[in-house]
N, C-alpha and C positions, 0 to 999 in steps of 0.2 A: 241772615243769610248763612248756609252751611255749605262749604266748598264740596264739589264732586271729588270723591276719593279716586285718583288715578291708580288702578291696580296694575302694578308692575309684573306681578306674578302671572296674571292672565295674559297680558300682552306678551310676555316672554315665552309663555307656553305655546301661544298662536305662532310667534316667529319660529320657534323650535319644530313646530309642525310643519311650516312650509319649507324649512331647510331638509327636514326629513323627506318630504315628497320629492325634492329635487334630488337629494342624494339617492333615493330609489331610482330615479329616472337615469341617473348616471350609471347606477349599478346594472341597469338593464343593457347598458352598453359597455359593460365589463370595467368600469370605473369605480374605485372605491377611494374618496379623499382620506389623505392622512394628515392627522395633526399631532405634531411632536410638541411635548411639554417638559421642559428641564426644570427640575427644582434642586437648588443647592442648598443643603444645610437641614435642620429640623425645626424651623420656625412653625409653631403649632397652627397659627391662623392661615399661613401659606399652604401647610399640608392639608388642611380642611378644604381650602379653595381649589387646591389641585385635584383632590379626590372628586369634588363635585364636577369640575371640568372632564375628568375622565369617564365618569358615570354618564353624563349628558352626551359626551362625543360619541360614545358607543350607542346611546339610546337613539340618536338620529342616523346611525348607520355608518358613521366614519370610523376609520382605523385610529385607535388611540395608541401613540408611540411615546412611551413614558421613560424619562431618564431622571432618575433619583440619585443625587450625588452627595458625598459627605461635605459638611462644613469646610473641611480642610482642602477641598478640591482647589487646585492652583488656577490662576487666571488663564495661563497658557493652555492648560488641560481643557478648561471650559471653551476657549476660543477654538480649539482643535475639533471639539464636539460640534460646536455650531457650524464649522467649516464643513464637517462630514454630513450634517444634515442639509446644508445648502446644497451639497452634490447629490443627495439621495432622491433619485426619481419618485420614490414612494412617498416622499414628504412634500406635502403642498402647503402647509403652515408650520411656522415655529414660534413658541412663545417661551421666553425665559422668565420664570417667575421672579418678581421682585419682592421684597428687597434681596439684594445678594450679600454674602458675607463682606466685611468692611475692607478685606485685603484684596478684592475684585473690584475693578473700575466698571460700574454698570454702563456707563455710556461707551466705552469701548466694546463692550459685549453686544449692545443693542445696535451699534453702528456696523458690526460684523454680520449681522443677519441679512440675508438676501432681501432687499425691499419687497420683492415679489412673493415672499413668503412670510413677511412681517404682518401677522395677523394682529398684533397689537396696535399697529399703526403708528409706532414711535420713531422709526427710522427717518433721518432727516430727509430722505427722498420722499417718502410718504408725507411728511410734514409740508414739503415744498409743492407737491402734487395737490394737496389739500387747499393750501393757500392760493394757488394759482387757478384753481377750478378744474385741474385735470383728474380723471378717474384715479383712484388711490383706495388703499386700506385704511379705513378711518378708525381712529381710536374708539374703543368698544363703549366705554361709559358716555362720552359725548354723543355717540350714535344713538345710544339707548335713551338719552335726555330728549333729543329732538324727536324721536320716534313716539315717546310718551305725550310730549306737547302736542304733537299732531293728531292724537286720538281725540283731544277736545278742541283743537284748532287746526283743522286740515289744511287751511291756507295761512301761512305766517307771513305773507307780503305785506309790506306797509306797517306792520306792528312793531312797537318800540320794545326791544329786549335788553334787559340789563343782566349781565354776568357778574357776580360777586366771587372773585378769584382768578388769578392770572397764572395758574400753573401750565405746564408744557402738557400735563396729562388730561386735564379736563378744561380749565378755563379758556385757554387760547382756542383750542380745537373746536369746542363747543361754539365758540364766538364765530369761528370761520363757518361752521355748519350753518348757524342762523343766518349769516350774511348770504350764504349760497341760497337760502329760502327768501331772500329778498327782505328780511327784517332789518330795522335800523337798531344797530348793536352798540352798546356801551359796556365796555370792560371796567369794571370798579374793583377796588382792592383796598388794603389797609390804610393807604394814604390819600384815599379819595376824600375831597372835601364835602360834608354835609351828606355822608352817605344814606342816611334814612332818607333825605329828600331825592336823591338819585334813585333809590329803590322805588319810591313812591310813582316815578314816570312810567314804570314798566308794565306793559301788557302782559309781558312773559319775563319772570323773575328766576334765574338760574343761580341757586346758592352753593358754591363750591369752594368755601373758604377754610373748612376744617376746624371750626370754632363751634361748640355745642351751643345751639339754640340763640345764635348772635343776631338772626334776623328777626326782629319783633313784629307782632301782628301789625302795629301802629306805622311799620315802615311799608306795608303792602297796600297797593292801590285796590280799591274794592273792585271784586271781579276778576282780578288778575290770575293767571295761570302761573303757578309756583311749582318748581322743580327743585326738589331738594337732594343734593347729591351727598350730603354730609353722613357719615357713619361714624358716631362717637360714643365710646362706651363711658358712661357716668355712674356715680353712685346711686344705687337704687333706693326706693322708698322704705324699704326694710334694710335693718343693719346687716351689713355683710354681702349684700346683694347688689348686682349692677343692671344697668339697663342701657338700650341703645336709643339714641336720640340723633336727630338731624341737625343741620345748620340753622333750621328755622324753629322757631317756637311754635309747634304744631298746633297746640290748643288755642294759642291767640290766632294764629293764621287761618285756621279752618273757618274761623267766624267771620273772615274779612274776603278771602280769597274766592274765586270762582271755582278753581279746581286745584288739586294740590297732591303731591305724591307723599305717601307715608314713609317713615323710617321705623322699622325695616318694612319691606314689602313694595317699595317703590322703584327706584332706579337700581337697586343692587341686583334684582333677578335679570334685569336686562343685559348686564355685562357679559355674563357667559352666552346668552342667546345670540348677542351680536358677534362674539367671537367665533360662534359656529357659522353664522352668517359670512363672516369674513373668510373662513377656512374655506367654504363653499366657493365664494368669489374667487379665492386665489386657484382654487383646483380648476375651475372653469377658464379663468384668464390663461393659466399655464398651458392648456391645451388648445387654445384659440377658440373656445366654445362661448356662445352667446351667455351673458351674465343674467342669471334669473332675477326677476322683480319679486323682492320680498316685501 
């Protein structure tokens, strides 16, 4: 058996295309959604990521509102900026890029964002809405995971899902989304007893633990769908070179799984696409317009 490769780049392009269509429809009514991204400091990875967000925001027809602040920016100054963006009628979505400099309390900043503009889906109000089944802005990476799983398993009801990882950013929200699809969900983690055996129960296995190639091929149930969220940089095969690997030992897993996301090119591209979908959702909700089916 050779697993189906779930192409995140293709699915992300499809989702961005649908977002662009809906943004064009809003433009015909004189509405242009605005997405504000705040970057504090000069972290190279964050800079590249924010640059991609800006480019794709403009590509789908939205207004990109960028605030690049020095690493010395004070917490009060950042909170004042967030308050101004909350009050700005031209801003539909707000994203504060993490990580923030150590002298700024990230939790305090995230809580300060208007929940209805919280396109990352990290505000406790949106976390609560998701947990209770209310309409909410859903974290982008978990949303992308479920979208990718449904490209090969359109109906997840009754399937057994195992999520390895319990973070607030991926593990917990992806479990909530799978529950909403009527899957039977287990959240596993570093203290789970006999983790390989727990993983082997899964029809859908989501690896979000942040450890390179931790999930081995023998841990995977034959035919299972494997969604690998991990992005880990490790030593390359040539001296001085590095390469990206996931949390799953891909070469082993591809011989056992029914379908699997690669790293890179799997979940990663979906994150920004889902961010744009969230910004569109926020723009419609703020104006009392029907939410588009994407």
